[in-house]
C-alpha positions in Angstrom: 85.9 122.3 29.5 87.0 125.6 27.9 89.0 128.4 29.5 85.9 130.7 29.9 84.6 128.8 32.9 85.5 130.1 36.4 88.6 128.3 37.8 86.5 127.0 40.8 84.0 125.3 38.5 86.9 123.8 36.5 88.7 122.4 39.5 85.4 120.9 40.8 84.8 119.3 37.4 88.3 118.0 37.3 88.0 116.3 40.6 84.8 114.7 39.5 86.4 113.6 36.2 89.1 111.9 38.1 86.4 109.9 39.9 85.5 108.4 36.6 82.7 110.6 35.2 80.1 109.6 32.7 77.8 112.0 31.0 74.3 110.4 30.9 70.7 111.5 30.5 68.8 113.5 33.1 67.7 111.7 36.3 64.7 111.5 38.6 63.8 110.6 42.1 65.6 113.1 44.2 66.8 111.6 47.5 70.2 112.4 48.8 70.2 109.9 51.7 70.8 106.2 51.2 68.3 104.1 53.1 68.4 101.2 55.6 70.6 98.2 55.4 72.1 99.2 52.0 73.6 102.3 53.6 75.1 100.3 56.5 76.5 97.6 54.2 78.0 100.1 51.8 79.5 102.2 54.7 81.3 99.0 55.8 82.5 98.5 52.3 81.1 95.0 52.2 77.8 93.2 52.7 76.9 90.0 54.6 75.8 88.6 51.2 74.7 90.2 48.0 74.0 93.9 48.0 70.4 94.8 47.3 69.7 95.1 43.6 67.7 98.2 44.3 68.0 102.0 43.7 68.7 102.4 47.4 71.5 99.8 47.1 73.0 101.7 44.1 72.8 105.0 45.9 74.4 103.7 49.0 77.3 102.2 47.1 77.7 105.4 45.0 77.9 107.5 48.1 80.5 105.2 49.6 82.7 105.5 46.4 82.3 109.3 46.6 83.2 109.4 50.3 86.3 107.2 49.8 87.4 109.4 46.9 86.9 112.7 48.5 88.5 111.4 51.7 91.6 110.4 49.9 91.0 106.7 50.2 91.7 106.1 46.5 92.5 102.4 47.0 89.1 101.9 48.6 87.5 103.8 45.7 89.3 101.6 43.2 88.0 98.5 45.1 84.5 99.6 44.1 85.2 99.8 40.4 83.8 97.5 37.8 86.0 94.7 36.4 86.6 96.8 33.3 87.7 99.7 35.4 90.1 97.5 37.4 91.5 96.1 34.2 92.2 99.6 32.8 94.5 100.6 35.7 96.2 98.9 38.6 95.3 99.8 42.1 98.8 101.2 42.7 98.6 103.4 39.5 95.1 104.6 40.4 96.4 105.7 43.8 99.5 107.4 42.4 97.4 109.2 39.8 94.8 110.5 42.2 97.3 111.3 44.9 99.2 113.5 42.4 96.2 115.1 40.6 92.9 114.8 42.5 91.5 117.4 44.8 90.6 115.5 48.0 88.8 116.8 51.0 85.9 118.3 49.2 82.7 116.3 49.8 81.0 114.8 46.9 77.2 114.5 47.6 74.7 112.3 45.8 71.9 114.5 44.6 69.6 112.2 42.7 69.5 108.7 41.0 67.4 106.5 38.8 67.5 102.9 37.8 68.2 102.1 34.1 67.2 98.5 33.9 67.8 95.8 36.5 71.7 96.0 36.6 72.4 99.7 36.0 71.8 103.0 37.9 72.6 106.5 37.0 73.5 108.8 39.9 74.1 112.5 40.0 76.7 113.9 42.4 77.8 117.4 43.1 81.1 118.8 44.3 81.3 122.5 44.9 79.2 123.9 42.0 79.8 121.2 39.5 77.4 118.3 39.1 78.2 115.1 37.2 76.5 111.9 36.3 78.0 108.5 37.0 76.9 104.9 36.2 76.7 102.2 38.7 76.6 98.6 37.5 75.5 95.6 39.5 78.3 93.1 39.1 79.3 90.1 41.2 76.5 90.7 43.7 77.5 94.4 44.3 77.1 97.8 42.9 80.3 99.0 41.2 81.3 102.3 39.6 81.7 102.2 35.9 84.5 104.5 34.8 83.7 106.9 31.9 85.4 106.4 28.5 87.6 109.4 29.2 88.7 107.9 32.5 89.4 104.6 30.9 91.6 106.3 28.2 93.5 108.1 30.8 94.0 105.0 33.0 95.3 102.9 30.1 98.3 105.3 30.0 99.6 104.2 33.4 100.2 106.6 36.3 103.3 108.4 35.1 101.9 109.2 31.6 98.4 110.1 32.9 99.9 112.5 35.5 102.0 114.1 32.8 99.0 114.4 30.4 96.9 116.0 33.1 99.6 118.4 34.1 100.1 119.4 30.4 96.3 119.9 30.0 96.1 121.9 33.2 93.7 119.4 34.8 96.0 118.1 37.5 94.6 119.8 40.7 97.9 119.7 42.6 100.1 121.3 40.0 
């Protein structure tokens, strides 16, 4: 993001980037509320069996990740990452990085979503005035957040170097 953007937009985008953003194509089917049993299962963080392999299931899981992240439950958000995301950064480093640099307390709201095949969904979420797309992947009987390439690169540095890099770039919200 260049320096000509308003600071508020920049900080909102930074918070979303820390939640593992992924820029993907436009989306359809506007429906901000997850439905039925998928929402209840996602709110509890676990299902009594496989999560539904549906758009509603993906949306419910995505909103749970967003709620955990914006509420400061970074460990809980990490738990909902894909295997590749978890391999890129330990839970402890993810918590350290986001505690140091993420803006928590600002709600992240799902605004729309679409399926992209049987095992993938693209969801759009908004925080403040910034909207961002995310990819959810159906893995091990549950919908998981797939970190963006930029997030994976940052995570592979480890917490200390990632925090330093974000501070140097001016993208650490708490510095």
